[in-house]
KELOZA-671854 format. One record per residue (C-alpha): residue number from 1; x, y, z. Coordinates in steps of 0.2 Angstrom, whole numbers, plus 5000, padded with zeros to 4 digits. Layout:
<atoms>
+-----+------+------+------+
:   n :   xx :   yy :   zz :
+-----+------+------+------+
: NUM :    X :    Y :    Z :
...
+-----+------+------+------+
</atoms>
This chain:
<atoms>
+-----+------+------+------+
:   n :   xx :   yy :   zz :
+-----+------+------+------+
:   1 : 4982 : 4930 : 5032 :
:   2 : 4972 : 4929 : 5048 :
:   3 : 4953 : 4929 : 5048 :
:   4 : 4941 : 4939 : 5057 :
:   5 : 4921 : 4938 : 5055 :
:   6 : 4925 : 4922 : 5044 :
:   7 : 4935 : 4932 : 5031 :
:   8 : 4954 : 4934 : 5028 :
:   9 : 4961 : 4951 : 5031 :
:  10 : 4970 : 4949 : 5014 :
:  11 : 4954 : 4945 : 5005 :
:  12 : 4946 : 4961 : 5011 :
:  13 : 4961 : 4971 : 5005 :
:  14 : 4962 : 4962 : 4988 :
:  15 : 4943 : 4963 : 4984 :
:  16 : 4944 : 4982 : 4988 :
:  17 : 4959 : 4985 : 4977 :
:  18 : 4952 : 4975 : 4962 :
:  19 : 4938 : 4988 : 4961 :
:  20 : 4951 : 5003 : 4961 :
:  21 : 4965 : 4997 : 4950 :
:  22 : 4968 : 4988 : 4934 :
:  23 : 4983 : 4977 : 4940 :
:  24 : 4988 : 4970 : 4957 :
:  25 : 5005 : 4964 : 4961 :
:  26 : 5009 : 4956 : 4978 :
:  27 : 5027 : 4959 : 4986 :
:  28 : 5031 : 4944 : 4997 :
:  29 : 5048 : 4938 : 5000 :
:  30 : 5044 : 4921 : 5008 :
:  31 : 5025 : 4917 : 5006 :
:  32 : 5023 : 4918 : 4988 :
:  33 : 5014 : 4900 : 4987 :
:  34 : 5001 : 4906 : 4999 :
:  35 : 4995 : 4919 : 4985 :
:  36 : 4994 : 4907 : 4970 :
:  37 : 4974 : 4907 : 4971 :
:  38 : 4974 : 4925 : 4968 :
:  39 : 4980 : 4923 : 4950 :
:  40 : 4991 : 4939 : 4951 :
:  41 : 5010 : 4942 : 4950 :
:  42 : 5020 : 4939 : 4966 :
:  43 : 5037 : 4947 : 4966 :
:  44 : 5051 : 4947 : 4979 :
:  45 : 5062 : 4961 : 4983 :
:  46 : 5075 : 4963 : 4970 :
:  47 : 5088 : 4970 : 4982 :
:  48 : 5092 : 4957 : 4994 :
:  49 : 5093 : 4958 : 5012 :
:  50 : 5075 : 4961 : 5018 :
:  51 : 5077 : 4980 : 5018 :
:  52 : 5059 : 4983 : 5023 :
:  53 : 5044 : 4991 : 5015 :
:  54 : 5054 : 5003 : 5004 :
:  55 : 5062 : 4988 : 4996 :
:  56 : 5045 : 4982 : 4992 :
:  57 : 5040 : 4998 : 4984 :
:  58 : 5056 : 4997 : 4974 :
:  59 : 5052 : 4980 : 4968 :
:  60 : 5035 : 4985 : 4962 :
:  61 : 5041 : 5000 : 4954 :
:  62 : 5055 : 4990 : 4945 :
:  63 : 5042 : 4977 : 4939 :
:  64 : 5031 : 4990 : 4932 :
:  65 : 5045 : 5000 : 4924 :
:  66 : 5052 : 4984 : 4915 :
:  67 : 5036 : 4976 : 4911 :
:  68 : 5021 : 4988 : 4910 :
:  69 : 5028 : 5004 : 4902 :
:  70 : 5011 : 5011 : 4900 :
:  71 : 5007 : 5011 : 4918 :
:  72 : 5013 : 5028 : 4926 :
:  73 : 5008 : 5026 : 4945 :
:  74 : 5009 : 5013 : 4958 :
:  75 : 4998 : 5012 : 4973 :
:  76 : 5005 : 5002 : 4989 :
:  77 : 4995 : 4996 : 5004 :
:  78 : 5001 : 4984 : 5017 :
:  79 : 4993 : 4967 : 5020 :
:  80 : 4987 : 4970 : 5037 :
:  81 : 4975 : 4986 : 5034 :
:  82 : 4958 : 4978 : 5031 :
:  83 : 4948 : 4995 : 5030 :
:  84 : 4956 : 5005 : 5016 :
:  85 : 4944 : 5017 : 5009 :
:  86 : 4935 : 5012 : 4993 :
:  87 : 4941 : 5028 : 4984 :
:  88 : 4958 : 5027 : 4991 :
:  89 : 4966 : 5027 : 4974 :
:  90 : 4955 : 5040 : 4966 :
:  91 : 4959 : 5053 : 4981 :
:  92 : 4977 : 5050 : 4980 :
:  93 : 4978 : 5051 : 4961 :
:  94 : 4967 : 5067 : 4961 :
:  95 : 4979 : 5075 : 4973 :
:  96 : 4994 : 5070 : 4963 :
:  97 : 4987 : 5077 : 4947 :
:  98 : 4980 : 5093 : 4955 :
:  99 : 4996 : 5098 : 4964 :
: 100 : 5008 : 5089 : 4953 :
: 101 : 5015 : 5078 : 4967 :
: 102 : 5026 : 5063 : 4962 :
: 103 : 5021 : 5054 : 4979 :
: 104 : 5005 : 5056 : 4989 :
: 105 : 5003 : 5047 : 5006 :
: 106 : 4988 : 5044 : 5016 :
: 107 : 4984 : 5051 : 5032 :
: 108 : 4971 : 5049 : 5046 :
: 109 : 4969 : 5057 : 5063 :
: 110 : 4984 : 5068 : 5058 :
: 111 : 4995 : 5053 : 5056 :
: 112 : 5005 : 5049 : 5041 :
: 113 : 5004 : 5030 : 5034 :
: 114 : 5020 : 5030 : 5023 :
: 115 : 5016 : 5013 : 5016 :
: 116 : 4999 : 5018 : 5009 :
: 117 : 5003 : 5029 : 4995 :
: 118 : 5004 : 5033 : 4977 :
: 119 : 5021 : 5033 : 4968 :
: 120 : 5025 : 5039 : 4951 :
: 121 : 5036 : 5026 : 4941 :
: 122 : 5048 : 5040 : 4936 :
: 123 : 5055 : 5038 : 4954 :
: 124 : 5062 : 5021 : 4951 :
: 125 : 5080 : 5025 : 4948 :
: 126 : 5080 : 5038 : 4963 :
: 127 : 5073 : 5024 : 4974 :
: 128 : 5086 : 5011 : 4968 :
: 129 : 5100 : 5023 : 4971 :
: 130 : 5094 : 5028 : 4989 :
: 131 : 5091 : 5010 : 4994 :
: 132 : 5109 : 5006 : 4988 :
: 133 : 5116 : 5021 : 4998 :
: 134 : 5107 : 5015 : 5014 :
: 135 : 5091 : 5024 : 5015 :
: 136 : 5078 : 5013 : 5023 :
: 137 : 5064 : 5024 : 5029 :
: 138 : 5050 : 5028 : 5017 :
: 139 : 5048 : 5047 : 5023 :
: 140 : 5067 : 5050 : 5022 :
: 141 : 5066 : 5046 : 5004 :
: 142 : 5049 : 5052 : 5000 :
: 143 : 5053 : 5069 : 5007 :
: 144 : 5066 : 5072 : 4993 :
: 145 : 5052 : 5072 : 4980 :
: 146 : 5037 : 5082 : 4976 :
: 147 : 5027 : 5075 : 4991 :
: 148 : 5008 : 5077 : 4996 :
: 149 : 4996 : 5070 : 5008 :
: 150 : 4978 : 5066 : 5008 :
: 151 : 4969 : 5066 : 5025 :
: 152 : 4955 : 5053 : 5026 :
: 153 : 4945 : 5061 : 5040 :
: 154 : 4926 : 5057 : 5038 :
: 155 : 4926 : 5040 : 5047 :
: 156 : 4920 : 5034 : 5063 :
: 157 : 4935 : 5023 : 5064 :
: 158 : 4953 : 5024 : 5057 :
: 159 : 4952 : 5017 : 5039 :
: 160 : 4971 : 5013 : 5040 :
: 161 : 4969 : 5003 : 5056 :
: 162 : 4981 : 4989 : 5055 :
: 163 : 4982 : 4972 : 5063 :
: 164 : 4998 : 4967 : 5072 :
: 165 : 4992 : 4958 : 5088 :
: 166 : 4978 : 4946 : 5094 :
: 167 : 4969 : 4961 : 5102 :
: 168 : 4969 : 4970 : 5085 :
: 169 : 4959 : 4956 : 5078 :
: 170 : 4945 : 4959 : 5092 :
: 171 : 4946 : 4978 : 5088 :
: 172 : 4944 : 4974 : 5069 :
: 173 : 4929 : 4963 : 5072 :
: 174 : 4921 : 4978 : 5082 :
: 175 : 4925 : 4991 : 5069 :
: 176 : 4917 : 4979 : 5056 :
: 177 : 4902 : 4974 : 5066 :
: 178 : 4898 : 4993 : 5072 :
: 179 : 4902 : 5003 : 5056 :
: 180 : 4903 : 4992 : 5041 :
: 181 : 4889 : 4978 : 5042 :
: 182 : 4875 : 4983 : 5032 :
+-----+------+------+------+
</atoms>
C-alpha cells in the first residue's frame, strides 16, 4: 500500500487485473479494513498459523470452490508487483489449455515467480492435504501436478519486479518513467 509517482502500488495491480478477470478476491490476514473501498471480497487464510503464500492460494481456491462453482481457474499475483503484463491471464490460460496443465507459473529472465500463476480449482483438496501435511513451498506442491511455465521475455524491464525496500520504490519510479509513461 505504498505509493510511487502519486499512485498506490496496489491500485496499479488492481486496475490491471480488473481488465483481465471477472472476479477479484483479496487475501489478507490482518489488513482487510484497508481494502474496503475496493468493493471486493477479502478473505483470510482458512488454515491458521500464517503459513505463507501457499495458504493464501489455498484460501482463494477454497472460496471459489465453495461459492463460485462455475469458475474453474484462479490467478494469483502478489500485492507488491506493480508491472504485471496486461495479458498475463490470457497467456497463462492459453498455455494451460494448450498443454493441459493444471498449474502455469510466470517466468521472466529465466526466473520462476511461484506466486504469479494460474491454478485449476480441481487442485483444492490436494493443496489442503499437503498444507496439513507440512508443505509450505509453492514449487514443492506445484511440481506434483501438471505444471507449465510461460516466459515473459519481451520487456525492457522485469514485468514481475517486486517492491520490498525503499530502494525498490526508486527503481519502480524509474521503470515507470522510462518504459511505461505515454
